[in-house]
C-alpha positions in Angstrom: 73.9 208.0 41.7 72.9 205.8 38.8 75.3 205.4 36.0 72.5 205.6 33.4 72.1 209.3 34.4 75.7 210.3 33.7 76.2 213.0 31.1 79.3 213.3 28.9 80.5 216.1 31.0 79.7 214.4 34.3 77.5 217.2 35.6 75.7 216.8 38.9 77.7 213.8 40.1 77.9 214.9 43.7 79.5 212.4 46.1 81.7 209.9 44.2 80.9 207.3 46.8 77.3 207.2 45.4 78.3 205.8 42.0 76.2 202.8 41.5 76.0 200.5 38.5 72.7 198.9 37.4 72.1 195.7 35.4 72.1 195.8 31.6 68.3 195.9 31.4 68.2 199.1 33.4 71.3 200.7 32.0 70.9 200.5 28.2 67.2 201.3 28.0 67.1 201.9 24.3 68.9 198.7 23.2 66.9 196.8 25.7 63.6 198.2 24.3 64.6 197.3 20.7 65.7 193.8 21.8 62.3 193.2 23.5 60.2 194.6 20.7 62.3 192.7 18.1 62.0 189.4 20.0 65.8 189.2 20.4 66.0 189.4 24.2 66.9 186.0 25.6 63.9 185.5 28.0 63.0 181.8 28.5 59.4 182.9 29.1 59.0 184.3 25.6 60.6 181.5 23.6 57.3 180.5 22.0 56.5 184.1 21.2 59.9 184.4 19.6 59.2 181.4 17.3 55.9 183.0 16.4 57.7 186.3 15.7 60.1 184.6 13.3 57.2 183.3 11.2 55.3 186.5 11.5 58.3 188.4 10.2 58.5 186.0 7.2 54.8 186.8 6.5 55.4 190.6 6.7 58.3 190.7 4.3 57.1 187.9 1.9 55.2 190.2 -0.5 58.0 192.7 -1.0 60.7 190.0 -1.2 58.7 188.0 -3.7 58.2 191.0 -5.9 61.8 192.0 -5.7 63.0 188.5 -6.4 60.7 188.4 -9.5 62.2 191.7 -10.7 65.7 190.4 -10.1 65.0 187.3 -12.2 63.6 189.5 -15.0 66.5 191.8 -14.8 68.9 188.9 -15.0 67.2 187.7 -18.2 67.5 191.2 -19.6 71.1 191.5 -18.5 70.2 194.5 -16.3 73.0 194.2 -13.7 72.3 197.6 -12.2 68.8 196.6 -11.1 70.2 193.3 -9.6 72.8 195.2 -7.6 70.2 197.8 -6.6 67.9 195.1 -5.2 70.7 193.1 -3.6 71.8 196.1 -1.5 68.3 196.4 -0.1 67.4 192.7 0.1 70.6 191.7 1.8 70.1 193.6 5.1 66.4 192.9 5.1 66.9 189.1 4.8 69.7 189.2 7.3 67.3 190.4 9.9 65.3 187.2 9.6 68.5 185.1 9.7 69.7 187.0 12.7 66.4 186.4 14.5 66.8 182.6 13.8 70.4 182.5 14.9 69.7 184.6 18.0 67.1 182.1 18.9 69.5 179.2 18.3 72.2 181.0 20.5 69.7 182.1 23.1 71.5 180.3 25.9 74.8 182.0 24.9 73.1 185.4 24.9 71.6 184.8 28.3 74.9 183.7 29.7 76.6 186.9 28.3 73.9 189.1 29.8 74.2 187.3 33.2 78.0 187.8 33.1 77.6 191.5 32.4 75.1 192.0 35.2 77.3 190.1 37.6 80.3 192.2 36.7 78.3 195.4 37.1 77.4 194.2 40.6 81.0 193.5 41.4 81.9 197.0 40.3 79.8 198.4 43.0 82.3 197.1 45.6 85.4 198.0 43.6 87.8 200.9 44.6 86.8 204.4 43.5 89.5 204.5 40.8 88.0 201.4 39.2 84.6 203.0 39.3 85.8 206.1 37.5 87.3 204.0 34.7 84.0 202.0 34.4 82.1 205.3 34.3 84.3 206.6 31.6 83.7 203.6 29.4 80.0 203.5 30.1 79.7 207.2 29.1 81.3 206.1 25.7 78.8 203.3 25.5 75.8 205.6 26.1 77.1 208.0 23.4 77.6 205.1 20.9 74.2 203.7 21.8 72.6 207.0 20.7 74.9 207.5 17.7 74.1 204.1 16.4 70.4 204.7 16.8 70.6 207.9 14.8 72.7 206.2 12.0 70.2 203.3 11.8 67.3 205.8 11.8 68.8 207.6 8.8 69.5 204.3 7.0 66.1 202.8 7.7 63.8 205.6 6.9 65.6 207.7 4.3 63.9 205.9 1.4 60.4 205.9 2.8 60.6 209.5 3.9 62.0 210.6 0.6 59.2 208.8 -1.3 56.5 210.2 1.0 57.8 213.8 0.6 58.0 213.4 -3.2 54.4 212.1 -3.2 53.2 215.0 -1.1 55.1 217.6 -3.2 53.8 216.1 -6.5 50.2 216.0 -5.2 50.3 219.7 -4.1 52.4 221.4 -6.8 52.6 219.3 -10.0 50.0 219.8 -12.7 49.9 216.1 -13.3 50.7 214.4 -9.9 52.6 211.1 -10.0 53.5 208.4 -7.5 56.9 207.6 -6.2 58.0 204.2 -5.1 60.2 203.4 -2.1 61.9 200.7 -4.1 61.3 200.6 -7.9 60.0 197.2 -8.7 58.1 196.0 -11.8 54.7 194.5 -11.2 54.5 190.7 -11.8 50.8 191.1 -12.8 51.6 193.3 -15.8 50.9 197.0 -16.2 52.5 199.8 -14.2 54.0 199.4 -10.8 52.1 202.5 -9.8 48.7 200.9 -10.3 46.3 199.9 -7.5 46.7 197.6 -5.5 50.3 196.7 -6.3 51.6 200.1 -5.4 49.8 200.3 -2.1 50.9 196.7 -1.1 54.5 197.4 -2.0 54.6 200.8 -0.3 53.0 199.6 3.0 55.1 196.4 3.0 58.4 198.2 2.5 57.5 200.7 5.2 56.9 197.9 7.7 60.2 196.3 6.6 61.9 199.6 7.3 60.5 199.6 10.8 61.6 196.0 11.4 65.0 197.0 10.0 65.4 199.8 12.5 64.3 197.7 15.5 66.5 194.7 14.5 69.7 196.7 13.9 69.3 198.7 17.1 68.5 195.6 19.1 70.8 192.9 17.8 73.7 195.0 16.6 73.4 197.5 19.4 73.6 194.6 21.9 76.7 193.3 20.1 78.3 196.7 20.3 77.7 196.9 24.0 79.2 193.5 24.6 82.4 194.6 22.8 82.5 197.8 24.8 81.9 195.8 28.0 85.0 193.8 27.1 87.0 197.0 26.7 85.7 198.2 30.1 86.8 194.9 31.8 90.3 195.2 30.2 90.6 198.8 31.4 89.6 197.9 34.9 91.9 194.8 34.8 94.9 197.1 33.8 94.1 199.3 36.8 94.0 196.3 39.0 97.5 195.3 37.8 98.8 198.7 38.6 97.3 198.4 42.1 98.9 194.9 42.5 102.4 196.2 41.8 102.0 198.9 44.5 101.6 196.3 47.2 104.8 196.1 49.3 104.4 192.6 50.6 105.7 190.2 47.9 103.4 187.3 48.9 100.3 189.5 48.7 101.6 191.1 45.5 101.9 187.7 43.8 98.4 186.8 44.9 97.1 190.0 43.5 98.9 189.6 40.2 97.5 186.0 40.1 94.0 187.3 40.5 94.6 189.8 37.6 95.9 187.0 35.4 92.8 184.9 36.1 90.6 187.9 35.2 92.5 188.4 32.0 92.1 184.8 31.0 88.4 185.0 31.8 88.1 188.1 29.5 89.9 186.2 26.7 87.6 183.2 27.0 84.5 185.5 27.1 85.7 187.3 24.0 85.9 184.0 22.1 82.5 183.1 23.4 81.1 186.4 22.1 82.7 186.0 18.7 81.3 182.5 18.4 77.8 183.7 19.2 77.7 186.9 17.2 80.4 187.1 14.5 78.8 185.1 11.7 75.3 186.7 11.9 76.9 190.1 12.2 78.8 189.5 8.9 75.6 188.6 7.0 74.4 192.1 6.2 78.0 193.1 5.2 78.4 190.2 2.9 75.0 190.4 1.3 75.1 194.2 0.6 78.7 194.8 -0.3 
């Protein structure tokens, strides 16, 4: 049976010998979808498209970021620190998306190597003892749960402001004597006049909605991929610990030493891989935290 069909309660497993592990691309469908749509997946065939996507994303967010930057400058002149912090909290994660796309392209070879290693390990798991498969299944079940949980958290964070503004606009149009417009992000118009006037309001509203969609895709794809890499390391350590237990159960001292040596090599490989992951992902993952804290 495919691991991707496991439930948290392991219903309908049937014969344990049928446990089969698929590659990352067929296991974590949601993360994979967001990586592909967000042009984050390290596919050599789409490198030119990824470069185009980086510039296209700049084009999408440029109106909103320009208006917000203008408002921040004016707020600074007026000493309005509240507005500066309010805009920074929003601008930080949005701009970090662009930087993460650039860095992910720069480290595309690293990301591809990490994916290949994960797929190779899943393939090796198919020939592992049943006890090792159970441990891997347990960790993958956690991974599936966190994949969905993270998607829901990002969904709430990405669309809470647009949905709130849309609901307020609908309510005001239906029930208020004098309907008014509500902005997703309150920004003064650089052209003078009210920020609710046409076409500034429409441009800003549509642009921030598009940015929210990109925010959702990027954080589910990039950060979701990083989370799965971390959990994959935990899975390998758990299986490695079980291998060590099996090694100490061997009666023959020569074979036992060989088995322990294999476990030590595996542990060293895990440590090296962890350092490789941190080198490839740590800095860009800290960007949204540093810019919005």
